[in-house]
N, CA, C and O of each residue as an XYZ file, in Angstrom:
596
protein
N     155.683    102.665     71.188
C     154.260    102.909     71.228
C     154.054    104.386     71.059
O     153.136    104.787     70.344
N     154.873    105.233     71.689
C     154.625    106.688     71.532
C     154.906    107.153     70.194
O     154.413    108.201     69.776
N     155.699    106.405     69.479
C     155.936    106.730     68.022
C     154.696    106.354     67.161
O     154.398    106.994     66.153
N     154.023    105.331     67.589
C     152.794    104.918     66.879
C     151.685    106.109     67.060
O     151.028    106.550     66.118
N     151.588    106.508     68.254
C     150.637    107.518     68.591
C     150.949    108.836     67.773
O     150.035    109.460     67.233
N     152.232    109.226     67.701
C     152.642    110.423     66.929
C     152.329    110.152     65.486
O     151.921    111.062     64.763
N     152.512    108.889     65.029
C     152.159    108.743     63.606
C     150.658    108.754     63.345
O     150.210    109.106     62.254
N     149.842    108.344     64.413
C     148.400    108.349     64.213
C     147.938    109.880     64.212
O     147.168    110.320     63.358
N     148.467    110.639     65.224
C     148.217    112.057     65.194
C     148.501    112.751     63.952
O     147.682    113.507     63.428
N     149.779    112.477     63.418
C     150.181    113.131     62.194
C     149.328    112.765     61.044
O     149.011    113.606     60.203
N     148.916    111.428     60.982
C     148.073    111.076     59.817
C     146.635    111.731     60.019
O     146.013    112.173     59.053
N     146.196    111.771     61.161
C     144.896    112.471     61.432
C     145.014    113.965     60.927
O     144.213    114.449     60.128
N     145.957    114.567     61.401
C     146.232    116.035     60.978
C     146.239    116.119     59.460
O     145.657    117.059     58.918
N     146.872    115.180     58.733
C     146.997    115.318     57.284
C     145.586    115.032     56.636
O     145.218    115.636     55.629
N     144.840    114.105     57.249
C     143.525    113.800     56.775
C     142.620    115.027     56.991
O     141.844    115.342     56.088
N     142.670    115.725     58.110
C     141.903    116.864     58.440
C     142.391    118.084     57.443
O     141.579    118.835     56.902
N     143.607    118.174     57.292
C     144.171    119.229     56.411
C     143.662    119.019     54.925
O     143.335    119.997     54.254
N     143.609    117.925     54.495
C     143.105    117.519     53.101
C     141.592    117.828     53.109
O     141.124    118.410     52.130
N     140.818    117.493     54.105
C     139.432    117.737     54.120
C     139.129    119.283     54.241
O     138.133    119.776     53.711
N     139.989    119.974     54.922
C     139.882    121.464     54.973
C     140.092    122.068     53.708
O     139.345    122.965     53.316
N     141.140    121.612     52.973
C     141.381    122.166     51.640
C     140.259    121.930     50.725
O     139.856    122.834     49.993
N     139.697    120.676     50.730
C     138.559    120.340     49.930
C     137.332    121.306     50.231
O     136.685    121.836     49.328
N     137.092    121.474     51.483
C     135.976    122.304     51.980
C     136.213    123.672     51.581
O     135.273    124.306     51.102
N     137.399    124.231     51.723
C     137.667    125.587     51.292
C     137.485    125.743     49.755
O     136.938    126.738     49.281
N     137.924    124.802     49.054
C     137.758    124.874     47.666
C     136.290    124.923     47.231
O     135.888    125.782     46.447
N     135.505    123.984     47.757
C     134.132    123.979     47.600
C     133.333    125.260     48.016
O     132.428    125.711     47.314
N     133.713    125.798     49.167
C     133.230    127.121     49.630
C     133.502    128.212     48.673
O     132.630    129.023     48.360
N     134.749    128.238     48.189
C     135.162    129.294     47.256
C     134.335    129.231     45.896
O     133.942    130.246     45.319
N     134.110    127.923     45.440
C     133.332    127.813     44.199
C     131.961    128.247     44.457
O     131.365    128.938     43.631
N     131.403    127.859     45.617
C     130.014    128.228     45.943
C     129.770    129.777     45.985
O     128.804    130.327     45.456
N     130.751    130.401     46.667
C     130.706    131.870     46.832
C     130.858    132.538     45.381
O     130.158    133.495     45.050
N     131.742    132.014     44.611
C     131.931    132.578     43.226
C     130.580    132.420     42.494
O     130.154    133.350     41.810
N     129.929    131.316     42.616
C     128.729    131.037     41.911
C     127.637    131.898     42.395
O     126.848    132.381     41.583
N     127.533    132.122     43.633
C     126.517    133.096     44.205
C     126.780    134.496     43.726
O     125.841    135.217     43.390
N     127.993    134.892     43.686
C     128.343    136.223     43.178
C     127.923    136.371     41.678
O     127.386    137.387     41.239
N     128.200    135.330     40.979
C     127.801    135.418     39.481
C     126.306    135.477     39.386
O     125.817    136.326     38.640
N     125.503    134.642     40.080
C     124.078    134.663     40.137
C     123.493    136.083     40.551
O     122.539    136.595     39.964
N     124.145    136.652     41.598
C     123.721    137.891     42.106
C     123.901    138.989     40.998
O     122.992    139.772     40.723
N     125.059    139.001     40.411
C     125.373    140.056     39.279
C     124.378    139.834     38.126
O     123.886    140.813     37.565
N     124.081    138.641     37.773
C     123.109    138.345     36.709
C     121.745    138.790     37.075
O     121.017    139.359     36.261
N     121.401    138.541     38.265
C     120.047    138.987     38.741
C     119.877    140.477     38.778
O     118.857    141.031     38.369
N     120.960    141.135     39.306
C     120.937    142.581     39.421
C     120.907    143.273     37.972
O     120.302    144.321     37.745
N     121.658    142.529     37.000
C     121.681    143.093     35.647
C     120.394    142.912     34.968
O     120.007    143.741     34.144
N     119.668    141.805     35.288
C     118.401    141.516     34.523
C     117.190    142.125     35.180
O     116.165    142.199     34.503
N     117.186    142.584     36.457
C     116.068    143.092     37.129
C     115.441    144.280     36.340
O     114.234    144.239     36.099
N     116.197    145.341     35.922
C     115.530    146.425     35.210
C     114.918    145.833     33.884
O     113.812    146.244     33.534
N     115.493    145.008     33.222
C     115.048    144.462     31.930
C     113.749    143.728     32.198
O     112.761    143.922     31.490
N     113.751    142.915     33.185
C     112.445    142.224     33.535
C     111.347    143.146     33.976
O     110.189    142.939     33.613
N     111.667    144.146     34.738
C     110.620    145.172     35.157
C     110.069    145.869     33.902
O     108.858    146.047     33.776
N     110.907    146.243     33.026
C     110.462    146.926     31.826
C     109.468    146.030     31.045
O     108.400    146.424     30.578
N     109.949    144.804     30.969
C     109.044    143.758     30.202
C     107.668    143.670     30.805
O     106.661    143.702     30.097
N     107.624    143.552     32.188
C     106.441    143.343     32.824
C     105.555    144.573     32.738
O     104.360    144.446     32.469
N     106.059    145.655     32.939
C     105.331    146.906     32.907
C     104.900    147.318     31.440
O     103.830    147.891     31.242
N     105.746    147.013     30.462
C     105.385    147.383     29.120
C     104.376    146.400     28.534
O     103.633    146.724     27.607
N     104.368    145.207     29.090
C     103.365    144.240     28.645
C     101.972    144.398     29.081
O     101.030    143.834     28.526
N     101.864    145.218     30.138
C     100.561    145.617     30.740
C     100.231    146.963     30.137
O     101.067    147.865     30.070
N      99.015    147.071     29.710
C      98.508    148.428     29.390
C      98.127    149.158     30.646
O      97.837    148.557     31.681
N      98.132    150.495     30.532
C      97.795    151.251     31.719
C      96.487    150.832     32.304
O      96.325    150.844     33.524
N      95.583    150.475     31.508
C      94.198    150.083     31.933
C      94.207    148.680     32.667
O      93.349    148.336     33.480
N      95.274    147.926     32.277
C      95.405    146.587     32.992
C      96.178    146.632     34.227
O      96.053    145.720     35.044
N      97.035    147.697     34.453
C      97.759    147.832     35.708
C      96.852    147.837     36.870
O      95.735    148.353     36.856
N      97.388    147.235     37.879
C      96.456    147.057     39.192
C      96.337    148.421     39.811
O      97.314    149.168     39.882
N      95.193    148.740     40.244
C      95.049    149.917     41.028
C      95.770    149.894     42.298
O      95.950    148.808     42.850
N      96.228    151.035     42.851
C      96.841    151.005     44.082
C      96.599    152.454     44.652
O      96.377    153.421     43.924
N      96.664    152.507     46.008
C      96.489    153.762     46.732
C      97.664    154.681     46.318
O      97.482    155.891     46.181
N      98.839    154.115     46.124
C     100.011    154.877     45.843
C      99.841    155.582     44.378
O     100.103    156.758     44.124
N      99.396    154.702     43.569
C      99.277    155.241     42.110
C      98.128    156.348     42.148
O      98.268    157.425     41.569
N      97.038    156.029     42.833
C      95.896    157.090     42.863
C      96.428    158.411     43.425
O      96.091    159.495     42.949
N      97.314    158.274     44.508
C      97.950    159.518     45.096
C      98.776    160.221     44.099
O      98.738    161.445     43.975
N      99.578    159.393     43.334
C     100.426    159.953     42.316
C      99.664    160.689     41.167
O     100.098    161.741     40.698
N      98.528    160.107     40.738
C      97.686    160.826     39.749
C      97.155    162.095     40.293
O      97.092    163.103     39.589
N      96.749    162.071     41.605
C      96.210    163.302     42.159
C      97.409    164.431     42.181
O      97.189    165.579     41.794
N      98.563    164.052     42.619
C      99.649    164.893     42.606
C      99.983    165.491     41.277
O     100.385    166.651     41.187
N      99.815    164.692     40.227
C     100.117    165.039     38.872
C      99.008    165.775     38.211
O      99.040    166.055     37.013
N      97.918    166.119     39.094
C      96.783    166.834     38.530
C      96.039    166.137     37.460
O      95.428    166.744     36.580
N      96.105    164.776     37.558
C      95.347    163.969     36.591
C      94.071    163.577     37.260
O      93.864    162.398     37.546
N      93.223    164.506     37.515
C      92.062    164.347     38.398
C      91.097    163.318     37.971
O      90.610    162.588     38.834
N      90.778    163.185     36.770
C      89.749    162.228     36.354
C      90.252    160.821     36.492
O      89.520    159.929     36.923
N      91.517    160.611     36.124
C      92.136    159.238     36.337
C      92.209    158.868     37.795
O      91.910    157.743     38.195
N      92.638    159.905     38.625
C      92.745    159.606     40.064
C      91.321    159.355     40.700
O      91.151    158.451     41.518
N      90.381    160.132     40.319
C      88.965    159.955     40.713
C      88.418    158.506     40.420
O      87.867    157.819     41.281
N      88.626    158.114     39.115
C      88.124    156.816     38.795
C      88.884    155.743     39.587
O      88.295    154.787     40.090
N      90.231    155.932     39.685
C      90.996    154.832     40.499
C      90.538    154.795     41.946
O      90.376    153.727     42.538
N      90.341    155.933     42.483
C      89.935    156.017     43.977
C      88.548    155.358     44.081
O      88.324    154.565     44.995
N      87.650    155.655     43.203
C      86.350    155.114     43.158
C      86.372    153.586     43.101
O      85.650    152.910     43.834
N      87.203    153.071     42.230
C      87.395    151.620     42.168
C      87.947    150.979     43.376
O      87.504    149.899     43.765
N      88.980    151.656     44.037
C      89.588    151.208     45.174
C      88.611    151.192     46.398
O      88.592    150.255     47.197
N      87.791    152.303     46.493
C      86.798    152.322     47.493
C      85.757    151.259     47.410
O      85.337    150.720     48.434
N      85.299    150.919     46.145
C      84.421    149.863     45.992
C      85.026    148.542     46.519
O      84.298    147.716     47.070
N      86.367    148.331     46.355
C      87.024    147.083     46.888
C      87.181    147.180     48.377
O      87.068    146.152     49.046
N      87.423    148.294     48.930
C      87.779    148.580     50.298
C      86.832    149.679     50.853
O      87.293    150.801     51.065
N      85.513    149.396     51.100
C      84.642    150.416     51.420
C      84.854    150.934     52.821
O      84.467    152.059     53.135
N      85.490    150.093     53.705
C      85.726    150.510     55.107
C      87.068    151.066     55.369
O      87.433    151.236     56.532
N      87.833    151.363     54.363
C      89.193    151.914     54.502
C      89.122    153.426     54.417
O      88.772    153.984     53.378
N      89.459    154.090     55.529
C      89.325    155.531     55.666
C      90.140    156.353     54.565
O      89.762    157.445     54.141
N      91.228    155.744     54.180
C      92.124    156.523     53.388
C      91.546    156.871     51.978
O      91.865    157.895     51.375
N      90.668    155.932     51.499
C      90.075    156.284     50.200
C      89.223    157.445     50.249
O      89.207    158.260     49.326
N      88.484    157.562     51.326
C      87.628    158.719     51.541
C      88.417    160.030     51.724
O      88.022    161.083     51.225
N      89.491    159.938     52.420
C      90.320    160.984     52.726
C      91.019    161.516     51.385
O      91.168    162.721     51.179
N      91.412    160.579     50.542
C      91.992    160.776     49.260
C      90.958    161.449     48.313
O      91.272    162.401     47.600
N      89.799    160.949     48.335
C      88.733    161.499     47.550
C      88.400    162.959     48.056
O      88.055    163.833     47.260
N      88.515    163.180     49.391
C      88.208    164.533     49.944
C      89.348    165.461     49.364
O      89.086    166.594     48.961
N      90.565    164.958     49.340
C      91.700    165.705     48.842
C      91.479    166.100     47.375
O      91.761    167.229     46.975
N      91.002    165.206     46.631
C      90.697    165.383     45.230
C      89.640    166.525     45.030
O      89.830    167.467     44.260
N      88.545    166.368     45.765
C      87.489    167.381     45.703
C      87.976    168.799     46.191
O      87.595    169.840     45.656
N      88.790    168.752     47.179
C      89.355    169.992     47.653
C      90.160    170.706     46.582
O      90.021    171.909     46.365
N      91.042    169.893     45.892
C      91.779    170.359     44.680
C      90.984    170.934     43.629
O      91.363    171.929     43.012
N      89.799    170.296     43.380
C      88.863    170.710     42.308
C      87.974    171.873     42.810
O      87.154    172.335     42.017
N      88.056    172.341     43.953
C      87.253    173.367     44.528
C      85.906    173.019     44.956
O      85.062    173.897     45.129
N      85.647    171.718     45.144
C      84.323    171.214     45.465
C      84.397    171.006     47.100
O      84.545    169.894     47.605
N      84.288    172.091     47.775
C      84.424    172.050     49.255
C      83.406    171.081     49.957
O      83.718    170.344     50.892
N      82.092    171.169     49.375
C      81.056    170.427     50.076
C      81.339    168.990     49.803
O      81.156    168.223     50.748
N      81.757    168.492     48.665
C      82.051    167.094     48.433
C      83.288    166.761     49.243
O      83.305    165.697     49.863
N      84.287    167.555     49.287
C      85.435    167.360     50.197
C      84.998    167.121     51.606
O      85.510    166.213     52.260
N      84.087    167.886     52.092
C      83.613    167.774     53.516
C      82.956    166.465     53.755
O      83.126    165.897     54.834
N      82.192    165.930     52.791
C      81.378    164.742     52.864
C      82.452    163.560     52.926
O      82.276    162.624     53.705
N      83.472    163.616     52.160
C      84.380    162.499     52.151
C      85.299    162.540     53.312
O      85.670    161.477     53.810
N      85.714    163.727     53.808
C      86.590    163.904     54.953
C      85.740    163.437     56.204
O      86.298    162.831     57.119
N      84.478    163.703     56.236
C      83.587    163.273     57.346
C      83.548    161.685     57.354
O      83.680    161.046     58.398
N      83.357    161.100     56.122
C      83.392    159.626     56.146
C      84.767    159.003     56.571
O      84.820    157.979     57.252
N      85.812    159.637     56.159
C      87.122    159.203     56.606
C      87.262    159.333     58.135
O      87.779    158.425     58.787
N      86.803    160.458     58.705
C      86.919    160.558     60.143
C      86.028    159.610     60.790
O      86.432    159.001     61.780
N      84.712    159.399     60.278
C      83.904    158.336     60.917
C      84.572    156.892     61.007
O      84.441    156.152     61.982
N      85.250    156.611     59.951
C      85.941    155.272     59.814
C      87.267    155.249     60.690
O      87.654    154.185     61.174
N      87.911    156.358     60.874
C      89.114    156.361     61.542
C      89.384    157.711     62.237
O      90.119    158.572     61.752
N      88.731    157.828     63.413
C      88.697    159.089     64.106
C      89.988    159.443     64.786
O      90.134    159.265     65.995
N      90.941    159.953     64.004
C      92.243    160.379     64.530
C      92.248    161.866     64.666
O      91.410    162.582     64.118
N      93.194    162.292     65.392
C      93.318    163.842     65.546
C      93.674    164.460     64.226
O      93.176    165.541     63.909
N      94.531    163.813     63.423
C      94.771    164.427     61.977
C      93.455    164.393     61.169
O      93.164    165.392     60.512
N      92.716    163.419     61.168
C      91.480    163.490     60.413
C      90.589    164.497     60.909
O      89.954    165.207     60.130
N      90.496    164.610     62.219
C      89.623    165.688     62.847
C      90.063    167.070     62.375
O      89.249    167.892     61.955
N      91.343    167.300     62.454
C      91.882    168.598     61.995
C      91.525    168.897     60.446
O      91.163    170.004     60.048
N      91.664    167.854     59.701
C      91.314    168.090     58.315
C      89.828    168.407     58.061
O      89.466    169.281     57.273
N      88.990    167.634     58.786
C      87.594    167.850     58.708
C      87.233    169.225     59.260
O      86.441    169.921     58.623
N      87.746    169.649     60.369
C      87.521    171.016     60.919
C      87.939    172.056     60.014
O      87.276    173.089     59.916
N      89.063    171.848     59.296
C      89.497    172.871     58.466
C      88.633    173.161     57.220
O      88.398    174.300     56.817
N      88.151    171.949     56.608
C      87.265    172.110     55.474
C      85.850    172.678     55.882
O      85.184    173.377     55.118
N      85.458    172.327     57.122
C      84.208    172.912     57.628
C      84.346    174.453     57.811
O      83.423    175.226     57.554
N      85.566    174.844     58.274
C      85.807    176.249     58.453
C      85.745    177.000     57.106
O      85.204    178.103     57.023
N      86.300    176.390     56.079
C      86.321    176.929     54.751
C      84.850    177.111     54.237
O      84.514    178.167     53.700
N      83.925    176.003     54.418
C      82.677    176.049     54.092
C      81.867    177.143     54.791
O      81.033    177.811     54.180
N      82.132    177.302     56.065
C      81.416    178.327     56.866
C      81.875    179.715     56.274
O      81.046    180.576     55.979
N      83.206    179.893     56.117
C      83.711    181.173     55.543
C      82.995    181.462     54.289
O      82.515    182.584     54.124
N      82.874    180.478     53.324
C      82.201    180.609     52.032
C      80.738    181.066     52.244
O      80.239    182.024     51.652
N      80.113    180.302     53.129
C      78.737    180.624     53.424
C      78.481    182.045     53.915
O      77.541    182.732     53.515
N      79.357    182.422     54.782
C      79.252    183.863     55.400
C      79.579    184.837     54.255
O      78.978    185.911     54.231
N      80.455    184.557     53.335
C      80.833    185.532     52.259
C      79.703    185.612     51.269
O      79.546    186.663     50.647
N      78.939    184.633     51.082
C      77.840    184.546     50.148
C      76.626    185.268     50.612
O      75.710    185.525     49.831
N      76.600    185.622     51.952
C      75.433    186.264     52.416
C      75.379    187.705     52.235
O      74.395    188.339     52.614
């Protein structure tokens, strides 16, 4: 009887070993397939991005705050102003648009327009940083006013 139990245990171990080998082989194939798909997707990503962006004209590209900020930093003021205005129309209660427009006017030397937009940004989002910016532009305006007298 003990010999029968040993045979059953041995048979069960063989069966489990066979199942383990099959599972290991399947897992290895699955991992290899995932690696191949990952390599293909990484290789194709730049190509797909180029296709997507080259198929859109610059006028068709979606406006974004980041792109508007980039235009401002590149001194493309008219493009930046147009994009900021479009974004403000879509998001009239978002302070950042007015702060960005204030920055644009400050770059252009339009201190009064900068002050108007910084004030609107502060009204919408009264943070210490926005207050400092507004105070600074008001000091510039006061200094210009005093210098012109």
